[in-house]
N, C-alpha and C positions, 0 to 999 in steps of 0.2 A: 471537670477541671476543679482545681482548688484555687481560691484567691491567690494571686501572686504574692501577696503579703504573708500567706500561710504556707507556701510551698516548702520552705526549709523546715518549718515546724512540723509539717506533715511527715516529712522524711524522718525527722527525729522521733516522732511518735511511733512510726512503723518500726524503727529500730528498737524502741522500748518494748513494743508488743512482741517482737521476735525474741528479744533477750529474756523476757518474762516467760514466754512459751517454752524456751529451752530449759529454764529453771523448773518449770512445771513438769517437763519430761523427765528431768533428773529425779524429781520427787515421785515419779511413777503415776502421775495424774493423766493418763492417756486420754480419757474421755474429755477432760477439760482442755487438753492440748488440741484435740481435734476441733473443738468449738472455737478456740482462739485462732487456730490457723484458718478456719473458714472466714473469719473476719479479716485476718492478715492478708489473705489472698484477694479479698474484695477491695481493700483500701487503695492499692495502686490503680485499680480499674476506675475508681472514682476520680482519681487524679487525671486520668486520660480522657474522660468524657468531655465533649465540647461544652455542655451546659455546666453552670456553676453548681458543684456538689459539695461545697464547703460545709454547709450545715449537716448534710447526711454523713460526711466524714466524721465530724465532731460527734454526732449522735451515735455512731458505731463505737467510738472510743468511750463515750459516756456509758453505753450499755455494758461494755467490757468492765469498766470500773465499778459498775453497779453489781456485776456478778462476782468480782474479785477485787478487793480494794487495792491490791498491788498495781492494778492497771490505772490507778489514779495518776501514776507517773506519766503514762502515755498521754493522758488527757491534759495534764499540766504542761507537758512539752508542747502540745498543740496550741494551748491557750497562752503560752508565754508571749510576752510583748518584747522580749529581748531580741 
């Protein structure tokens, strides 16, 4: 599970990951897209687990942002306090 306070942010972050993956696909970066989609398919599973996986969820986003700075958007959405 993800902390109740972060559920909406988590969905917004997943949206950003998918939008950015689509952009990468349009650029012909199929190898990168495959790696991003591996993470994108894992994120909802973290949300469904009974144990708190908020930190792991954030770590996955941070790893994506480290690989490609465009994914800092997803991390920022997750970390948002709004």
